[in-house]
FIGU-40365 format. One record per residue (C-alpha): residue number from 1; residue in one letter; chain; x, y, z. Coordinates in pm, whole numbers, padded with zeros to 5 digits. Example, Ala and Ser with C-alpha at 12.3 -4.5 7.8 and 13.67 -1.06 7.14 Angstrom:
% residues 2
   lummar   roke   paza     east    north       up
        1      a      A    01230   -00450    00780
        2      s      A    01367   -00106    00714
***
This chain:
% residues 540
   lummar   roke   paza     east    north       up
        1      m      A    11217    08208    11671
        2      s      A    11535    08010    11679
        3      k      A    11704    07915    11358
        4      k      A    11593    07599    11197
        5      s      A    11917    07405    11256
        6      r      A    11878    07456    11622
        7      q      A    11515    07351    11610
        8      f      A    11598    07030    11434
        9      r      A    11873    06971    11698
       10      r      A    11612    06988    11969
       11      l      A    11392    06751    11790
       12      l      A    11699    06505    11754
       13      g      A    11770    06522    12129
       14      s      A    11419    06529    12267
       15      n      A    11317    06308    12534
       16      e      A    10977    06269    12346
       17      l      A    10918    06073    12024
       18      e      A    10919    06330    11753
       19      f      A    10756    06304    11391
       20      l      A    10860    06450    11049
       21      i      A    10614    06457    10763
       22      e      A    10717    06430    10395
       23      a      A    10708    06735    10180
       24      h      A    10809    06761    09817
       25      n      A    10735    07135    09714
       26      g      A    10645    07447    09881
       27      i      A    10270    07398    09913
       28      s      A    10313    07053    10065
       29      a      A    10568    07191    10301
       30      k      A    10316    07459    10409
       31      v      A    10047    07184    10456
       32      g      A    10278    06994    10674
       33      e      A    10365    07284    10896
       34      e      A    09996    07387    10933
       35      a      A    09902    07036    11032
       36      g      A    10130    07088    11337
       37      f      A    10440    06898    11247
       38      k      A    10769    07039    11395
       39      g      A    10984    06943    11099
       40      l      A    10978    06815    10737
       41      w      A    11143    06528    10550
       42      a      A    11244    06621    10192
       43      g      A    11248    06262    10075
       44      g      A    11425    06161    09764
       45      l      A    11145    05930    09634
       46      c      A    10877    06234    09659
       47      m      A    11115    06493    09522
       48      s      A    11193    06279    09216
       49      a      A    10820    06185    09176
       50      q      A    10714    06549    09172
       51      y      A    10952    06600    08878
       52      g      A    10809    06291    08701
       53      v      A    11140    06091    08724
       54      r      A    11267    05779    08899
       55      d      A    11447    05779    09251
       56      n      A    11765    05694    09088
       57      n      A    11933    06034    09095
       58      e      A    11776    06130    08762
       59      a      A    11672    06460    08926
       60      s      A    12004    06647    08962
       61      w      A    12102    06766    09303
       62      t      A    12092    07131    09190
       63      q      A    11716    07081    09092
       64      v      A    11639    06922    09424
       65      l      A    11822    07214    09587
       66      e      A    11607    07460    09396
       67      m      A    11288    07295    09522
       68      l      A    11424    07288    09874
       69      e      A    11463    07657    09864
       70      f      A    11109    07706    09793
       71      m      A    11015    07473    10063
       72      a      A    11229    07651    10319
       73      d      A    11100    07993    10214
       74      a      A    10740    07867    10255
       75      t      A    10781    07745    10631
       76      t      A    10929    07825    10949
       77      i      A    11014    07467    11070
       78      p      A    11332    07267    11000
       79      i      A    11380    07048    10683
       80      l      A    11581    06722    10690
       81      m      A    11689    06669    10343
       82      d      A    11718    06312    10208
       83      g      A    12070    06358    10041
       84      d      A    12071    06015    09887
       85      t      A    12447    05904    09884
       86      g      A    12565    06269    09895
       87      f      A    12568    06280    09510
       88      g      A    12919    06151    09487
       89      n      A    13223    06128    09706
       90      f      A    13342    06360    09995
       91      n      A    13399    06641    09771
       92      n      A    13038    06641    09654
       93      v      A    12921    06601    10019
       94      r      A    13126    06914    10113
       95      r      A    12969    07128    09840
       96      l      A    12617    06986    09930
       97      v      A    12644    07085    10288
       98      r      A    12764    07445    10214
       99      k      A    12468    07493    09958
      100      l      A    12218    07357    10203
      101      e      A    12328    07583    10474
      102      q      A    12304    07879    10240
      103      r      A    11934    07803    10189
      104      g      A    11842    07746    10551
      105      i      A    11817    07364    10531
      106      a      A    11859    07227    10896
      107      a      A    12014    06896    10823
      108      v      A    12092    06622    10564
      109      c      A    12067    06245    10567
      110      i      A    12318    06049    10360
      111      e      A    12288    05676    10294
      112      d      A    12587    05435    10276
      113      k      A    12548    05314    09909
      114      l      A    12707    05393    09581
      115      y      A    12615    05671    09348
      116      p      A    12392    05683    09161
      117      k      A    12158    05519    09414
      118      t      A    11856    05306    09363
      119      n      A    11541    05323    09588
      120      s      A    11579    05086    09867
      121      f      A    11254    04911    09806
      122      i      A    11348    04809    09453
      123      k      A    11557    04489    09482
      124      g      A    11730    04606    09789
      125      d      A    11920    04287    09834
      126      r      A    12102    04341    09505
      127      q      A    12224    04678    09599
      128      q      A    12591    04752    09667
      129      l      A    12687    04923    09998
      130      a      A    12974    05177    10015
      131      e      A    13307    05072    10181
      132      i      A    13284    05181    10540
      133      d      A    13608    05394    10528
      134      e      A    13503    05566    10204
      135      f      A    13156    05660    10340
      136      c      A    13315    05787    10669
      137      s      A    13520    06017    10444
      138      r      A    13200    06159    10325
      139      i      A    13074    06218    10681
      140      k      A    13404    06381    10796
      141      a      A    13412    06615    10487
      142      g      A    13060    06721    10547
      143      k      A    13123    06799    10918
      144      d      A    13430    06983    10827
      145      a      A    13241    07183    10564
      146      q      A    12956    07317    10775
      147      s      A    12995    07660    10924
      148      d      A    12689    07629    11144
      149      d      A    12753    07416    11449
      150      d      A    12385    07318    11465
      151      f      A    12372    07165    11114
      152      a      A    12315    06795    11146
      153      i      A    12437    06512    10934
      154      i      A    12227    06188    10975
      155      t      A    12366    05873    10835
      156      r      A    12136    05607    10688
      157      i      A    12248    05253    10721
      158      e      A    12122    05011    10449
      159      a      A    12273    04710    10599
      160      f      A    11917    04543    10659
      161      i      A    11793    04641    10312
      162      a      A    12111    04470    10146
      163      g      A    12062    04163    10354
      164      w      A    12372    04202    10553
      165      g      A    12226    04166    10919
      166      l      A    12231    04317    11250
      167      g      A    12610    04275    11302
      168      e      A    12698    04478    10987
      169      a      A    12448    04740    11077
      170      i      A    12600    04779    11436
      171      r      A    12969    04784    11277
      172      r      A    12872    05062    11042
      173      a      A    12686    05272    11305
      174      e      A    12985    05259    11535
      175      a      A    13216    05376    11238
      176      y      A    12985    05654    11133
      177      h      A    12952    05759    11507
      178      a      A    13334    05795    11518
      179      a      A    13343    05982    11198
      180      g      A    13114    06252    11337
      181      a      A    12753    06161    11252
      182      d      A    12484    06323    11447
      183      g      A    12236    06067    11430
      184      i      A    12160    05730    11276
      185      l      A    11877    05640    11041
      186      i      A    11840    05264    11049
      187      h      A    11627    05152    10747
      188      s      A    11435    04827    10697
      189      a      A    11216    04695    10423
      190      l      A    11025    04418    10637
      191      a      A    10669    04433    10719
      192      t      A    10744    04414    11080
      193      a      A    10962    04642    11294
      194      s      A    11180    04344    11428
      195      e      A    11506    04461    11254
      196      v      A    11496    04823    11371
      197      l      A    11394    04721    11720
      198      a      A    11676    04476    11737
      199      f      A    11912    04740    11628
      200      k      A    11787    04984    11887
      201      r      A    11828    04726    12163
      202      e      A    12183    04663    12057
      203      w      A    12289    05019    11984
      204      g      A    12119    05175    12296
      205      d      A    12141    05561    12322
      206      r      A    12504    05628    12175
      207      l      A    12336    05842    11907
      208      p      A    11978    05943    11832
      209      v      A    11807    05678    11607
      210      v      A    11562    05778    11333
      211      i      A    11321    05535    11164
      212      v      A    11106    05532    10859
      213      p      A    10811    05284    10912
      214      t      A    10677    05280    10553
      215      k      A    10671    04902    10525
      216      y      A    10608    04833    10891
      217      y      A    10327    05080    10923
      218      a      A    10109    04856    11124
      219      t      A    10349    04870    11421
      220      p      A    10173    05059    11702
      221      t      A    10342    05403    11756
      222      d      A    10383    05338    12125
      223      v      A    10630    05061    12048
      224      f      A    10853    05314    11890
      225      r      A    10800    05538    12183
      226      d      A    10886    05273    12430
      227      a      A    11197    05163    12233
      228      g      A    11342    05519    12268
      229      f      A    11364    05608    11905
      230      s      A    11420    05979    11845
      231      i      A    11224    06061    11538
      232      v      A    10976    05877    11319
      233      i      A    10940    05993    10953
      234      w      A    10629    05947    10762
      235      a      A    10823    05951    10435
      236      n      A    10600    05964    10129
      237      h      A    10234    05998    10245
      238      l      A    10140    06347    10138
      239      l      A    10254    06262    09781
      240      r      A    10066    05929    09786
      241      a      A    09756    06096    09932
      242      a      A    09772    06364    09650
      243      l      A    09837    06111    09379
      244      t      A    09530    05914    09466
      245      a      A    09316    06236    09477
      246      m      A    09451    06362    09144
      247      q      A    09389    06021    08973
      248      d      A    09034    06009    09097
      249      c      A    08967    06371    09002
      250      a      A    09124    06331    08646
      251      a      A    08921    06001    08585
      252      t      A    08588    06176    08692
      253      l      A    08650    06476    08479
      254      a      A    08742    06258    08181
      255      q      A    08422    06054    08229
      256      e      A    08174    06333    08323
      257      q      A    08317    06615    08113
      258      s      A    08187    06850    08381
      259      l      A    08326    07009    08703
      260      v      A    08009    06969    08900
      261      p      A    08068    06615    09030
      262      i      A    08417    06703    09183
      263      e      A    08372    07074    09280
      264      n      A    08257    06997    09649
      265      d      A    08530    06753    09711
      266      i      A    08843    06970    09599
      267      a      A    09013    07259    09767
      268      s      A    08883    07593    09663
      269      v      A    09104    07836    09455
      270      k      A    09075    08062    09767
      271      e      A    09250    07801    09982
      272      i      A    09536    07785    09727
      273      f      A    09560    08169    09746
      274      r      A    09575    08140    10129
      275      l      A    09846    07883    10114
      276      q      A    10036    08096    09871
      277      g      A    10022    08393    10100
      278      a      A    09817    08621    09876
      279      s      A    09690    08830    10139
      280      e      A    10040    08912    10271
      281      l      A    10119    09027    09909
      282      e      A    09810    09265    09920
      283      d      A    09923    09398    10254
      284      a      A    10267    09459    10097
      285      e      A    10122    09638    09807
      286      e      A    09945    09863    10044
      287      r      A    10275    09960    10203
      288      y      A    10501    09981    09917
      289      l      A    10322    10038    09572
      290      p      A    10216    10370    09449
      291      q      A    09848    10418    09534
      292      k      A    09729    10628    09223
      293      g      A    09548    10416    08979
      294      r      A    09557    10102    09187
      295      e      A    09318    10251    09425
      296      s      A    09089    10379    09166
      297      r      A    08787    10238    08972
      298      a      A    08606    10355    08670
      299      v      A    08245    10396    08527
      300      i      A    08199    10405    08155
      301      l      A    07872    10527    08040
      302      a      A    07773    10342    07721
      303      a      A    07402    10318    07717
      304      s      A    07315    10506    07400
      305      r      A    07293    10369    07051
      306      g      A    07475    10630    06863
      307      t      A    07222    10680    06595
      308      e      A    07465    10927    06409
      309      l      A    07668    10625    06295
      310      g      A    07381    10481    06096
      311      e      A    07395    10113    05996
      312      l      A    07724    10060    06215
      313      t      A    07489    10067    06523
      314      a      A    07185    09879    06376
      315      s      A    07281    09576    06561
      316      k      A    07518    09700    06838
      317      p      A    07577    10026    07039
      318      k      A    07828    10274    06942
      319      t      A    08072    10154    07203
      320      m      A    08095    09820    07041
      321      v      A    08180    09945    06688
      322      e      A    08516    09809    06608
      323      v      A    08816    10035    06556
      324      g      A    09158    09889    06472
      325      g      A    09042    09534    06522
      326      q      A    08864    09577    06867
      327      p      A    08546    09771    07002
      328      i      A    08575    10123    07110
      329      l      A    08503    10009    07454
      330      g      A    08802    09766    07438
      331      h      A    09038    10062    07368
      332      i      A    08900    10264    07661
      333      v      A    08929    09956    07888
      334      n      A    09302    09912    07779
      335      t      A    09380    10276    07860
      336      y      A    09233    10230    08207
      337      n      A    09411    09910    08255
      338      n      A    09749    10055    08146
      339      a      A    09708    10317    08434
      340      g      A    09650    10035    08677
      341      i      A    09278    10071    08691
      342      r      A    09112    09735    08655
      343      n      A    08789    09777    08851
      344      i      A    08569    09889    08569
      345      s      A    08192    09909    08555
      346      v      A    08010    09974    08221
      347      v      A    07647    10108    08204
      348      r      A    07460    09940    07912
      349      g      A    07144    10028    07756
      350      y      A    07080    09982    07391
      351      m      A    07121    09603    07293
      352      a      A    07282    09553    07642
      353      d      A    07354    09186    07579
      354      s      A    07597    09291    07292
      355      v      A    07814    09468    07531
      356      n      A    08005    09162    07666
      357      l      A    08374    09217    07700
      358      p      A    08525    09001    07967
      359      a      A    08662    09114    08316
      360      l      A    08419    09401    08336
      361      r      A    08119    09465    08571
      362      y      A    07795    09547    08393
      363      v      A    07508    09765    08508
      364      d      A    07199    09816    08291
      365      n      A    06985    10131    08240
      366      p      A    06658    09995    08092
      367      g      A    06535    10354    08047
      368      y      A    06831    10476    07855
      369      a      A    06610    10594    07566
      370      s      A    06431    10841    07766
      371      s      A    06686    10939    08023
      372      g      A    07009    11128    08022
      373      e      A    07365    11063    08140
      374      l      A    07296    11154    08492
      375      h      A    07063    10848    08532
      376      s      A    07303    10611    08396
      377      l      A    07570    10738    08634
      378      a      A    07308    10705    08923
      379      r      A    07247    10338    08819
      380      a      A    07624    10272    08828
      381      l      A    07659    10429    09184
      382      e      A    07361    10236    09314
      383      a      A    07515    09923    09194
      384      e      A    07859    09999    09367
      385      s      A    07819    10120    09721
      386      s      A    08193    10117    09818
      387      d      A    08352    10451    09867
      388      g      A    08708    10317    09950
      389      h      A    08849    10416    09613
      390      s      A    08863    10711    09387
      391      l      A    08641    10700    09069
      392      y      A    08683    10794    08713
      393      v      A    08380    10859    08502
      394      s      A    08384    10871    08129
      395      f      A    08175    10806    07815
      396      g      A    08174    10486    07605
      397      d      A    08241    10673    07280
      398      v      A    08541    10896    07388
      399      l      A    08901    10765    07339
      400      f      A    09194    10930    07547
      401      r      A    09558    10871    07595
      402      r      A    09701    10735    07916
      403      y      A    09852    11084    07961
      404      v      A    09522    11227    08020
      405      l      A    09439    10987    08302
      406      d      A    09781    11064    08469
      407      a      A    09715    11438    08429
      408      a      A    09370    11396    08596
      409      a      A    09516    11210    08877
      410      e      A    09777    11474    08982
      411      p      A    09554    11731    09158
      412      e      A    09442    11640    09513
      413      d      A    09104    11817    09475
      414      d      A    08780    11609    09523
      415      f      A    08670    11680    09170
      416      v      A    08887    11705    08857
      417      i      A    08782    11745    08494
      418      v      A    08996    11751    08172
      419      v      A    08934    12033    07939
      420      d      A    09062    12055    07582
      421      t      A    09171    12413    07500
      422      n      A    09103    12354    07121
      423      w      A    08730    12404    07167
      424      q      A    08710    12559    06803
      425      g      A    08780    12218    06670
      426      s      A    08429    12098    06768
      427      v      A    08274    12409    06616
      428      n      A    08444    12346    06276
      429      l      A    08323    11988    06281
      430      g      A    07972    12102    06350
      431      r      A    07915    11872    06645
      432      v      A    07756    11921    06986
      433      a      A    08008    11974    07264
      434      d      A    08027    12022    07636
      435      y      A    08178    12371    07650
      436      v      A    08316    12515    07980
      437      s      A    08384    12857    08134
      438      c      A    08676    12841    08376
      439      s      A    08825    13075    08644
      440      e      A    09110    13133    08418
      441      a      A    09186    13060    08046
      442      h      A    09453    12824    07929
      443      s      A    09793    13010    07928
      444      r      A    10140    12977    08080
      445      r      A    10001    13153    08392
      446      a      A    09742    12879    08429
      447      y      A    10023    12628    08487
      448      y      A    10105    12800    08804
      449      h      A    09758    12867    08937
      450      k      A    09462    12642    09017
      451      v      A    09199    12664    08761
      452      y      A    08840    12590    08846
      453      l      A    08513    12525    08649
      454      e      A    08264    12805    08658
      455      h      A    07996    12670    08419
      456      a      A    07942    12411    08157
      457      d      A    07681    12398    07870
      458      e      A    07640    12286    07513
      459      a      A    07510    12633    07432
      460      l      A    07774    12844    07608
      461      a      A    07843    13173    07442
      462      d      A    08167    13188    07240
      463      e      A    08317    13457    07441
      464      r      A    08281    13248    07760
      465      r      A    08435    12943    07622
      466      h      A    08768    12841    07762
      467      g      A    08758    12492    07623
      468      e      A    08568    12165    07570
      469      w      A    08526    11913    07855
      470      i      A    08627    11586    07714
      471      g      A    08390    11382    07924
      472      l      A    08642    11263    08181
      473      l      A    08567    11330    08550
      474      r      A    08787    11211    08846
      475      v      A    08630    11191    09201
      476      s      A    08852    11149    09490
      477      k      A    08767    10910    09794
      478      t      A    08649    11202    10002
      479      g      A    08451    11341    09714
      480      l      A    08264    11030    09624
      481      p      A    08010    11056    09919
      482      i      A    07933    11414    09799
      483      l      A    07901    11303    09432
      484      r      A    07665    11015    09561
      485      q      A    07442    11262    09734
      486      v      A    07421    11515    09467
      487      v      A    07353    11248    09189
      488      a      A    07090    11082    09414
      489      e      A    06916    11415    09481
      490      l      A    06917    11521    09111
      491      a      A    06797    11188    08983
      492      a      A    06509    11191    09221
      493      d      A    06366    11493    09076
      494      p      A    06153    11404    08748
      495      a      A    06244    11745    08608
      496      n      A    06611    11596    08578
      497      k      A    06514    11283    08373
      498      s      A    06719    11395    08072
      499      a      A    06994    11557    08270
      500      q      A    07339    11525    08140
      501      l      A    07667    11504    08316
      502      y      A    07737    11884    08261
      503      d      A    07423    11956    08452
      504      l      A    07583    11758    08733
      505      l      A    07909    11965    08709
      506      n      A    07704    12282    08729
      507      e      A    07525    12156    09040
      508      l      A    07859    12083    09204
      509      v      A    07968    12433    09129
      510      r      A    07638    12560    09279
      511      r      A    07691    12375    09600
      512      g      A    08047    12513    09638
      513      h      A    08232    12194    09518
      514      r      A    08392    12348    09206
      515      p      A    08574    12092    08990
      516      r      A    08946    12155    08946
      517      v      A    09032    12204    08567
      518      v      A    09318    12019    08398
      519      y      A    09397    12153    08048
      520      t      A    09507    11948    07758
      521      t      A    09540    12016    07387
      522      g      A    09425    11710    07197
      523      h      A    09509    11355    07319
      524      w      A    09162    11254    07293
      525      l      A    08880    11174    07040
      526      d      A    08507    11196    07064
      527      i      A    08343    10944    06806
      528      d      A    08050    11112    06682
      529      s      A    08061    11035    06300
      530      l      A    08181    10795    06047
      531      d      A    08480    11033    05988
      532      d      A    08558    10986    06360
      533      v      A    08553    10614    06320
      534      l      A    08807    10637    06050
      535      a      A    09012    10881    06240
      536      a      A    08997    10656    06555
      537      s      A    09204    10390    06364
      538      s      A    09494    10626    06359
      539      f      A    09444    10745    06707
      540      t      A    09464    10386    06854
***
């Protein structure tokens, strides 16, 4: 695609009548381009209005320039900037041109009035015009300052606005042409096109002529085409249309106090995302961002009550018992989130409605009281059929550090479990634990060899114990279909109604899918008692 300044030059010199649409920010610029316009007009009135200030140079030229940069970045078509008077004398125009070129703006239009300007439709006959020689100095300085030969300077003549007549308009046009202007914008506040048509007949084709038919909008477009005008600018209509829509929407919401009456009449949030280019960012994330964590999702099994905590779980399950100001579940979710895992499903059971943290998916296991962990996992896998991501499975009463998730993510095996080497701690506390026997005990040697699960059991003999499984399982994308099949087959057998997750691990081993073992020492906490609840306050 050719550079934007060259595109604008082609519009200016086209044998056909061309059109520019007003835009005042990035999203309106995008709308204009998508509608089929070949160029945009960054009008002073609308640029000021979107800041909520008057069209009297109350928005600084640097503020306007910043918004123009967003507009240029959002589009591929040229922008003609309404440069008001050039924001000062010849020196200001020089700097303006250089800054516009740096931001990819194709052209600027400057008007022959004094700085600060006043909008032409507000008491135009009282407005002072610049001296011709002084204004020509602005044109010459701007042309000398440009480094891109295709950058265009359009000069806007305000003689009709000020009431000075056709003769003055022609005199100024001739001077501006001689000073190097690339085009003339002839402006009029009449409700008919008589003044601009008279100018065009007198002026001929010495320079391309641009018009802004805001006031003489009823004139048929073919009249402009037949007269030989170069470009017509629809100068403020996107802003005006948006303003009416916003006023109607605000009034309806204020009166109805409900979104229902307006939801079908406004753009969807999805449409905003589309205009913002959200899909391009998603594609870029796929190319550039590390995939670990971001490609993963998690299932938290939290269906049980936790009767061992007594009165604390009389009105809510253990996972919702507060520790350090938030539920246990909240701490687990935060750990996943900090690792970039935000697609999280929670399996509920006991007092399901009380498990209600935001931004989570929920799956209910109504038979939680008579079924084991395996059936809760089966419910979660049935509810989420996608196999496009790796999966973490953990319990709703087990806290762990971010480090543990990172360690589990390192191996490329289909199944990975995290095992605590300090298995004696569970024995000393007198609690039930999922003990494991592994292909190799924890040692310095184990750092250099792959260690795999051999067997898991609550009643594993002491001499066979190499550690305690902390209840965290990671399944790769390729391992997930295997997991689904094994879980579905086990859950379908009534004999496995009370099966736990360690039974699943043993079945994986039996079928030749031995989980890889990652050893840790500490960095996690299984909340099984009131003492654990107190300890969890320090852990978090």
